[in-house]
N, C-alpha and C positions, 0 to 999 in steps of 0.2 A: 327887319333883318337882325337888328341887335337883339330883339326879344327872342328870336329863334336861336341865335347863337348862345345866348345865356341859358336857355332851356336845355340845349344840347350839351352844354358844359356841365350841367347838373346831373345829366343822365348817368355817367360813370360813378358819381358820388352816391347816388341813390342805390345803384346796383351793388356797390361795395358795401354800403350799410346793410342792405338786405342779406347779402351773402355772409357777412360777418355775424349778424344776428342769428341767422339760420345755423351757422357752424357752431356757435356757442350754445344755443338752445338744445341742439341735438346731443351735445356732449354733456349737458347738465342732466339729461334724462337718465334715471338709474338704469344700469346695465348697458352693455355695448353690443356691437354687432356680433362679436364672437360668442357672447353668452346666449344670444337669441338664435343665431344660425346653428350653433352646435349645442342645442339644448338637450340633445341625447347624451347618453353616457359614452363619450368619446375620450380617447387618450388625451392626457394633459398636453403631451408633446404636440399633438395635432392642433390643439387650440392655440398654444403658444406660437406655433408656426404661422397660423392665420393672423394673429395679432402682429407679428413681425412683418408679414407681407403687406399689411395695410397701415403700418406705423402706429398701431393702437397701443404699443408698448412704449412709445416715446412721449415726452411732455407735450401738453396741449399747444404750447407756443410753436414747437417744431412742426406739429401737425398743421397749424394755421398757416405758417410760412409756406409749407409745401402745397397747401390748398390754394393759396393766393397765386403762387407761381404757376400752377397748372391752369388756374382760371384765366390768368393773363394770356396764356398761350392758347386759350380756347379749348383746353383739354379737360373734359368732364370725367374722363376715366371710364371704368367699367363697373358694372353692378357687383357688389360684394356677394350677393346671394346667387346670382345666375351667371356671372362672368360675361354678360352680354354688354357690348359697348353702349354707353349712355346715349351717344348720338343716334344710335339705331332705335333705342327705346323712345327717344324724343320724336324721331321721325314718324314712328308708328302711333304715338299717343297725342302729341301736341295738335296736329291738324284736326282730328275729330273734335277736340275740345273747343278750338277756335271756331270751327264751323258751327258748332252747337251754340256757342255764346253769341256769335254774330247773328245767327238766325233768330235767337231769342230776343236780341236787341232790336232787330227789324220788327218783329211781332209786337214787342212792348211799345216801340215808338209809334207805330201805325195805330194801334189800339188806343194807347194812352193819350197821344196828342189829339186824335180825332174825338175821343170821348171828352177830353178837357175843353175843347173848343165848343162842342155841342152843349156841354153843361153850362159854360159861361154865357152862351147866347140865350139859352132857355133858363136863365137864373130864376130860382124859386118856383119853378114849375115841376110837373110830374117827371119829365125827362131828366131834369137836373137832379132831382131827388134820387132817381134810379141810378144815374151815373155815379153820384157820390156814394150811394150804398154799395154799389158794385166795386168801386175803388177801395172803399174801406174793407170790404171782405177780401179783396185781393191782397191788400197790405197785411191783413191779419193772419191769413191762412198760410202755413208753411209750404215750401215747395214740394216736399215729399207727399204731403196730403193731397195736393192738387194732382200730382203725378198718379197717385193710386186711384183717385176718382176718374181721371182721364182713361186710365187703363181699363177700369171696370166698365165704363160707359162705351168707349169707342173700340176697344179691343176684345173684351169679353162678351158684352151684351150685343152690340151692333156688328162686331166683327168687320169694321171698316178699315182699321189700321193695324199694322203689326205692333208687337209690344217690345221687342228687344233687338239689339244689333243695329248695324248700319245699312245692311243690304240683305236681300233674300239669299238663302244658301245656294240656290241653283243658278244665280246670275253671275256671269263672269265679267270682269272689267280690268282694264290695264291701269296699273298704279304708276303714276308719274310724280305727282306732288303729295299724294295721300290726302289731298283735299278732294273728296269723292265727287262733289258737285263740279268742281273745276276739271277733274280728270275725265268725267263722263262727257262734259261739253267739248273738251279738247279732242277726244277720240270719237265724238259723235255717237256714243253708246247711249241711246235713248232708253233702252230697257233698264240699264243700270241707273240712269238719272231718275226715272220714274220710281224704281224700287227704293232708291236712297231717300228721295223726297218723302215717300210714304213712311219710312222709318224715322225720318227727322221730325215730322210734324208733332208727335206727342211730347217728346222731351223738350223741344223748343217752346211749345205751348205751356208746358208745366213751369218753365222758368220765366217765360215772357209775361204770363198773366199777372204774376205778383208784381213785377216791375211796372207793368202797365198801370196798376193802381196808383203808385207813387207819381208816375209821369202825368196821369190824368189830373190828380189833385194840384200838382204844380202848374200845369198848363192852365187849368181853370183859374187859379189865383192870379197868374200873370196876365191872363186875358182880361179878367175883371178890373185889374189895376190899370191896364193900358186903356181900356174902353171908357175910363172916367177922365182921361187927360183932355187938354184943350184942343189938340190937333184932331182928335177923333170927333169932338163936338163940331169943329170947323168943317171937317169932311162931311158930316151929316148936314150941316147948314148949307153946304154947296149943292145939296140935292143928290149926292151919290147914293147908289143903291146900297142897302144894308149889307148885302153879300159882298160888295166891293169894299165897304168900310171894314168889315170883319176880316176878310182874307188878305186884302192888299195892304191895309194900314195896321190894324190891330195885331193880326196874327204874326206878322213879320217881327214886330218889336217884342211880342210876348215870347218869341222863340229864344231870345238871348239867355234868360235864366234857365230855360229848359235845356239848351245846348250844353251849358256848363254841367248841369245835373247828369246828363247822359254819360259824360266822361267818367264821373264818379260812380254811376250806376253800373258801368261795364265791369268794374271790379267785383261788384256783388253778383253780376251775371256769371262771371268766371267761377266764383265760389259756388254759386247755385248749380253750374254745369258739373262741377266736380262731384257734388252730392247727388244730383239727379242721374248721373251716369250709372250709379250703383243700381238704381231702381230699374232703369231701362237696359241694363247690360250694354251700355254704350262704351266702346273700347277707347276711352280717352285717358286724361290725366288722373281721374278720380281713383280708379283701381290701382294705377301705378304709384300714386302718392300714398295711398293707404297701405299698400303692401310694403312700400319702402319704410314707412314709419313703424309699422308693426315689427319688421325685421331689423330695424335700426340700420337700414342700408343707407349709410351716409351719402355716398355719391349720388344715388337716385333722388333722395329728398332734396339735397342741395341744388342739383341741376333743375329739378322740377320747380322749386320755389323761385329760383333766379329767372327762369324762363317766364313764369307767370308774372313776376314783377316787371320784367322787361316789356312784356306785352301790354301790361296795364299802364306803364309810364308812356309808352309810344302812343297808345290810344288817347290818353289825356293830352299829350302834346298835340296830336292832330285836332282834337276837340278845341283846344285853346287857339290854335291857328284859325280854325273855322270861325270861332267867336270873334277874333280880330277882323276877319274878312267881312262878317255880316254886321258888325257894329261900326257905324260910320265914325263915331267919336274916336275909337281906337285905330281904325284904318287910316284916318287922316292925321293922327298924332305922330 
């Protein structure tokens, strides 16, 4: 409990540091929102009015104080370029990115852990060599290249899966949380569920396959280390089946370092989701963040970065708690 409280106390400090860094970096970039949004030959009076509306004509310290004040109230404001409330933009864009990142994490974990265990059990054999080669390729090839290959094979050539969007154009569904999988399940809309899953497969695979390579190598190393310990030799000496030794004794202890890595890898998956969304026209945070940066839309970029940082910190907190639960040394301390 003390550990959980200490981690929760650090959460606002981390978010404050991220928010401050984002605020400063945005204003160090040459040009401001008024210069970008009003790049056409508009009257100077109109540009000055825009700057006054958004406090761009005030010292950066006053802008920072106003920014923190609004942040403490949970007020992200509205977009400079579209005048749409930031909360509405986040409601539309955050759930698709989280959905994509979690799906990619599930794929990466299932493939990576399974391949790592098989590789460790078949050490120095053909299957081990194949898994290590595949993991190395997955780690070396960038997300967007894997995405393009998947599109060419499964969408263009085989025509098995759609290439863009979250759902087919003619399929209606009721939006409740904007997590389309959850909304389809809550409303019993199986047509929407099927269509969404078909659209989700390719982008989730594109991100998950790269992470699966890292997870497979880490799992293999952890398994090999555990399988040389005394208690594994003792389990074998008792006449236990090899499958029982591997799954019941070795695998459980090998999961400890893998669990920690999964929390760190989720941040990479979020970043990969933002990039992959461009390739698959996935309506998530990627396009929102890119447009905000190009337009110097300070409220949009600040809110997007803070939300991503919050998600990442929460995920790592959950992973740390799981680590404490499965590690008897920490659970009993």
